[in-house]
C-alpha positions as CSV (number, residue, x, y, z in Angstrom):
1,M,-9.4,-7.3,-8.9
2,M,-11.3,-4.4,-7.4
3,H,-15.0,-4.7,-7.0
4,A,-17.2,-1.7,-7.7
5,Y,-18.4,-0.3,-4.4
6,R,-20.3,2.9,-4.5
7,T,-19.7,5.0,-1.4
8,P,-23.0,6.4,-0.1
9,Q,-23.2,10.2,-0.1
10,S,-24.7,10.3,3.3
11,I,-25.9,8.0,6.1
12,N,-29.5,8.2,7.3
13,P,-29.4,7.9,11.1
14,E,-32.8,6.2,11.0
15,D,-31.5,3.4,8.6
16,P,-29.0,1.1,10.4
17,Q,-28.4,-0.8,7.2
18,R,-26.6,2.2,5.7
19,I,-23.9,2.3,8.3
20,Y,-23.6,-1.5,8.0
21,D,-23.3,-1.1,4.3
22,C,-20.5,1.5,4.8
23,L,-18.7,-0.8,7.1
24,Q,-19.0,-3.6,4.6
25,G,-17.6,-1.3,1.9
26,K,-14.7,-0.4,4.2
27,C,-14.1,-4.1,4.9
28,E,-14.1,-4.9,1.2
29,A,-11.7,-2.0,0.4
30,L,-9.4,-3.1,3.2
31,R,-9.4,-6.7,1.8
32,Q,-8.5,-5.3,-1.6
33,F,-5.7,-3.2,0.0
34,L,-4.4,-6.3,1.7
35,D,-4.5,-8.3,-1.5
36,A,-2.7,-5.5,-3.4
37,T,-0.1,-5.3,-0.6
38,V,0.7,-9.0,-0.7
39,A,0.9,-8.9,-4.5
40,L,3.1,-5.8,-4.3
41,R,5.6,-7.6,-2.1
42,E,5.8,-10.4,-4.7
43,A,6.2,-7.9,-7.5
44,L,9.0,-6.2,-5.6
45,C,10.8,-9.5,-5.2
46,N,10.3,-10.2,-8.9
47,Q,11.3,-6.7,-9.9
48,D,8.2,-6.3,-12.0
49,Q,8.0,-2.5,-12.3
50,E,4.8,-2.4,-14.4
51,K,3.0,-4.5,-11.8
52,I,4.5,-2.5,-8.9
53,D,3.1,0.7,-10.4
54,A,-0.3,-0.8,-11.0
55,L,-0.5,-2.2,-7.4
56,I,0.6,1.1,-5.9
57,Q,-2.2,2.8,-7.8
58,M,-4.7,0.2,-6.6
59,R,-3.6,0.7,-3.0
60,E,-4.1,4.5,-3.4
61,S,-7.6,4.0,-4.8
62,C,-8.4,1.8,-1.8
63,I,-7.1,4.5,0.6
64,V,-9.3,7.1,-1.1
65,R,-12.4,4.9,-0.7
66,I,-11.6,4.1,2.9
67,N,-11.2,7.8,3.7
68,E,-14.5,8.6,2.0
69,I,-16.3,5.9,4.1
70,D,-14.5,7.0,7.3
71,S,-15.6,10.6,6.7
72,L,-19.2,9.5,6.3
73,I,-19.1,7.5,9.5
74,R,-17.4,10.3,11.4
75,D,-20.0,12.8,10.1
76,L,-22.8,10.6,11.4
77,T,-21.2,10.0,14.8
78,E,-20.5,13.7,15.3
79,K,-24.0,14.8,14.2
80,E,-25.7,12.0,16.0
81,P,-23.6,11.0,19.0
82,S,-26.3,8.7,20.4
83,Y,-26.7,6.9,17.0
84,L,-25.2,3.6,18.1
85,K,-27.2,3.6,21.4
86,R,-30.5,3.9,19.4
87,L,-29.7,0.8,17.3
88,S,-31.3,-2.5,18.2
89,V,-29.2,-5.2,19.9
90,S,-29.1,-7.2,16.7
91,D,-27.9,-4.2,14.6
92,R,-25.2,-3.4,17.2
93,E,-24.1,-7.1,17.0
94,K,-23.9,-6.9,13.2
95,I,-21.8,-3.8,13.4
96,G,-19.7,-5.3,16.1
97,E,-19.0,-8.4,14.0
98,I,-18.0,-6.3,10.9
99,S,-15.9,-4.1,13.2
100,G,-14.1,-7.2,14.4
101,T,-13.5,-8.3,10.8
102,I,-12.1,-4.8,10.0
103,E,-9.7,-4.9,13.0
104,A,-8.5,-8.4,12.0
105,T,-7.9,-7.2,8.4
106,L,-6.0,-4.1,9.7
107,D,-3.7,-6.4,11.7
108,K,-3.1,-8.5,8.5
109,I,-2.4,-5.3,6.6
110,A,0.1,-4.2,9.2
111,T,2.0,-7.4,8.9
112,A,1.9,-7.5,5.0
113,N,2.9,-3.9,4.8
114,K,5.9,-4.5,7.1
115,D,6.9,-7.4,4.8
116,C,6.4,-5.2,1.7
117,I,8.6,-2.4,3.2
118,G,11.2,-5.0,4.0
119,S,11.2,-6.2,0.3
120,A,11.4,-2.6,-0.9
121,S,14.3,-1.8,1.5
122,R,16.2,-4.9,0.3
123,R,15.6,-3.9,-3.3
124,L,16.8,-0.4,-2.6
125,R,20.0,-1.7,-0.9
126,T,20.7,-3.9,-3.9
127,I,20.3,-0.9,-6.3
128,Q,22.6,1.3,-4.0
129,D,25.2,-1.5,-3.9
130,D,25.1,-1.9,-7.7
131,M,25.4,1.9,-8.2
132,S,28.4,2.0,-5.7
133,L,30.1,-0.8,-7.6
134,T,29.6,1.0,-10.9
135,V,31.0,4.3,-9.5
136,G,33.9,2.4,-8.0
137,H,34.7,0.9,-11.4
138,R,34.6,4.3,-13.0
139,H,37.0,5.7,-10.4
140,D,39.3,2.7,-11.0
141,L,39.4,3.5,-14.7
142,Q,40.1,7.1,-14.1
143,R,43.0,6.3,-11.7
144,S,44.4,3.8,-14.2
145,Y,44.3,6.1,-17.2
146,G,44.2,9.5,-15.5
147,K,42.2,12.4,-17.0
148,G,43.5,13.7,-20.2
149,Q,46.3,11.1,-20.6
150,P,46.1,8.7,-23.5
151,P,46.0,5.0,-22.6
152,R,49.4,3.4,-22.3
153,F,50.4,0.7,-24.8
154,L,53.1,-1.9,-24.6
155,S,55.8,-1.5,-27.2
156,V,56.0,-4.6,-29.3
157,S,58.9,-3.3,-31.5
158,G,62.2,-4.8,-30.9
């Protein structure tokens, strides 16, 4: 389930808690993306199209939030290049810890996403095989009966 996280509209360079809050929000959005990706793989395996659609939508929502947060952080670092240097050691350590958590989550997402793509690819191959089989049966029927020719019947009269 997605938690409500309100993306700040701006980051005050004098308030280190704001950037930390943004990074926390990004971390939460990444965790939700990871959870949705793992659930999506399962839904693909179970062929649950309704759940697949909902999980794709959830992932898209997470991506939008992550991009909003990244934009805020990028704006701050471009406007205030010395921002991180001005932070206290404890603030930089907090940011370093959350950054490490973000990196670890991104690694898990990469693995889960690869598994998800594998499941989707297998499902696609199954659908393609089923369609080829159906087309093959149709061609067999057309060859057996020919176009425009009535079906042949065995004569049972003596």
